N, C-alpha and C positions, 0 to 999 in steps of 0.2 A: 779806549785811552789810557796807559801803560800806568798810570797817578791816578783814576780812578776806584777805589773799591767796592763801588758794585757791581762797578767795569772786571776787577778779576775775584767778585764771586762769579756774576754766571759766566765767567770764561773758567772756574772748577776749583781758581789756585788758592781762594778766601772760600772758608768752608762757611755756610750757612745750613738753614734749618728749612727749608723749600717748601712749603702750599701749593704751589702751583709750577708753573713753567711748558710753557710749547714757547711756536717758530717767535712768536712774538712778542711778548711779556713775563717776565717772571714773577714770581709773588716769594715774600720767604720771611723768614721774625724780622719782629726790630731785634737786634742784638741788646739792645736797652731799651724796654721795651716800657707804657706807659701805664698798660693793665699786658697782666702776661697772656696770649693771646695775639697783641700786637703784631699788626704785620706790613710790612712795604712790599708795596704793587709797582711797581716800572717798565717800558718799552727795556727791550734787550739791547738797542744798540743806544750807544751815545747821546743822551739827549739831554742838554743842560736844565732848560728850563719849561714853562708850557707852553709859552709862543713857542721854543725853537722843536715843538710836536707837530713830525709831521701830518698831513693831514689821515692819510691812511694809518696811524696811529693810534689817532685818535679812540676810535671805537673798539677797539680791541682792547686798551687800555680799560676805558671807565668800564664796560662791559667786564671782564674781572674783577674791579671793580663794585661795580656793585654785586655778584655774585657773590665775593670776599663779605663784601659789608649783608649780604642776607642767610649768607651757611654760621656768620658767627654765635648769633641767640642759638638757634640748634646747637651747637661743636658744643662751646664752653658754658653755656646756661645764662650770658648775658642778656639781658633786655632791651639792648639796642646800638649801633659804635658812633664811634665819632668819625669822619670821614674827613682830611685835609692833607692841603698840601706849599709847601713855604715855594717859593719860588727867588733866589739870591737872596733876601735876607731871612736868617733865623735855615737857612737848609745847609744845613752842614754836611754836606755833601753835593757836592757838581753837574748830580745827574738827577732825573725829572723822579722823581718818588712817591708817590697815595697812602699817607698812613693812613687805613680800617685800624681804627679802635674799640675792642669792646665796650660797652660801658654799663653799665646797671646802677641804679638808682642808687642813692647817700653813698656815691664810692668815691666823694672827695670832690671830687672835677665837677666846677662854676663855669654853666657855660662854656666862655671862648678862653685863650689865659693871660687876657689883658685885658684891661676898663673902659668902657667904653662912653662912647661921646654924644653930648645931642646938635641937632644944628639949631644954631640961631633962632630958626625960623621956615617957614614954607620957603619963604625966596631963598637963603643960600642952599637948601636942598637945593632946589629947583637948578639952579646955579649952576652946582654941580655936576646931576644928570646932564645936563647942558653941553656943559668940558667934555663929558664921558662921550655925549650921542655924537657929539662932534668930531672926535677922535676915532669915533667908530666908522661914522661916516667916510671920513677922510682918511682912514687907518690903512 
């Protein structure tokens, strides 16, 4: 895709610091990292969101995410990692990418980056679960 900066990086038209490259996926350092060593992992083909990811790319993408997450502690002196992705909302580049961020206790991040909510009770929680089950069954 011509106007996608990640496609331009993958094609070699924009410079990046690659961590991993293979036929199906690429991983490179985020230019604006949460912490140094923050990696973006993505499929080579332009795929806008997780829902658009072809089944054949699911395993390669997430096995690379797992490998990078496992490598961060030893390589960077981190104690763990945060793995996450955005779909449309807060997705600054519309090319599916997974963030793998090194974490250390006391690094200043507190859980997720947004406030938590509570269900009014078990009945409300079960209603949400039922809606999701129905969507998965009929989707």
